[in-house]
N, C-alpha and C positions, 0 to 999 in steps of 0.2 A: 093620700091614702089614710086620711083621718076618718074616724068613725068606728062604728061597731056593727057587726052582723050577727043575726040570730040563726042558729042551726038547732032546731028543736028547742029543748029547754036551755041550751048552752049559748053563751054570748062570747064572741071572739072579736078581737080588734081586726080591722082590715089590714093592718100592718102584718099581723101574723099570717094571714092568707097570702100577702105579698111575699113574705119570706118563704112560705111553702112553694109558691109558684117559681121563685128564683131558684130554689134548691132543685125542683123538678126539672127546670130547663137546663141547669148545669149538669144534673145527673144524666139526662138524655143526651146532652152534648158530649159528655165523657164517654158514654156507652157507644155513641155513633163514632166518635173519634178512635176508640180502641178497636171496634169490631168492623167498621166499614171503610176505613182508610188504609192505604198502604203503610203509611208511617205508624199507625196504631198497631197494625199486625206485626210490623218489624219490632216495635216496642215490646209486644207480648213475647216475641221470639227471644229478645234480649233478656226479658225477665225470667223466662222459663229455662233457658240454657245459654248462659253468657259465653262459655267457651266455644260452643258451636257457632254462635253469632259472630264472634271474632274470626273464626275460621272461614266463615262465609263472606267476610269483608265488611261487616256492619260496624260503623264507628260507635262502639259501645259507650265510650266516654261522652260523646255528644248526646246520646240518648239518655244517659244518667243525668247530664246537666239539664236537658230539656225537661225531664221528669221532675227534677228538683225545682225548676223555675215554675212549672205548671202547679205543682203542689204548694209552692209559696204564694202564688197568685190566688189560688183557691182558699188558702188560709186567710189571706188579707181580705178577700171578698166576704168570707164567713164572719170574720171579726167585725168588719164594717157594717154588715147587714144585721148582725145579732146584737151588737153593742147598744143600740138605742132601746132594745126591748128588755135587757137585763141590767142588773146593777154591776158595773165593772169595778173590780177591786183587785188588789194584788192577791195572787194565789188562786184566781178563778181558773187558771189553766189546768190545775190539778183535777178539778171536777170535770172539765171538758174532756181531758185526756182519759179519765176513767170511763166516761160514757162512750167516747169514741172507741176505746178498747173493747168494751162490752159489745158494741154494735158490730165491730169487725169479727170478733170471736163467734158471736151468734150467727151472723150472716155467712161467714166463710170468707177467707182471705182471697182477694182477686175476683170477686163477683160483685158487679154493680147491683144486680137484682138482690143478692144477698145483703148488701149494705142497706138497701131499701127495706127489706124484710126485717133485718136486725134493728134498724132505726124505729120501725113501727112497733116491734115487740118491746124494745127498751122504753119507748115513749109511753105505750099503753100500760106496761107493767109499773113504770115509775108513777104515772098519773094515778093509777089505781091504788098503789101503795100510799101515795101522799094523801089521797082522799080517805082511805080506810085506816091505815096505821102509819102516820108520818114518821115515827121513830125508827121504823125498819126499812125506810125507802131504799137506802144503799144496799142493804142485805138482800132485798128482793131482786135487784138487778144482778147481783152476784149469784143468787140462787137460780135464776133463769139461765144465766151463763153456765153455771155448773151442770144444770140439767141437760142443756144442749151438748156440752162437752162429753157427758156420760153416754148420751144416745148417739151422737155423731161428732167424733173428735175433730173433724175437718170443718165443722160448721154446717148450717142447714143447706147452703147452696155451694159449699166448697167441694172441690174434687179431691179425691184421695191422691196423694203425691205419686207420680209414676216411679217405678223402681228402675234404677240405673243398673245395667248389667256390665 
């Protein structure tokens, strides 16, 4: 995957396109696993109402363990795929966590489509800020996040939490 590709006036490395392809495949796989399989639907039930899931006989501890393992594997894949493209140094996790937090808040918690939209919004706003005013890059991301929170507190694709009676 060496080389460069031209998209209009912009030049990208083929590695970047490979990372985008891997992320898209993993995102589609996660969406399919959560919404189209029995275990995914049970996991959503555990997430939304733990007590009712226990009452229905679902092994909640096993689902929490499985979710933790899947999240850990996804974190390892993300680190392994992105490390060659960025300079890895102590403390890089803080920047990644801030960006991930912004993506989740903008997109809405629990929405794969929202994560995609949030990632695109954060990426484009960050790239625009770096190009036009590099000194305010981080503030632009927080500004977009604040604007979304003012307009839709649950995020762009998030659902309003159901009221328990």
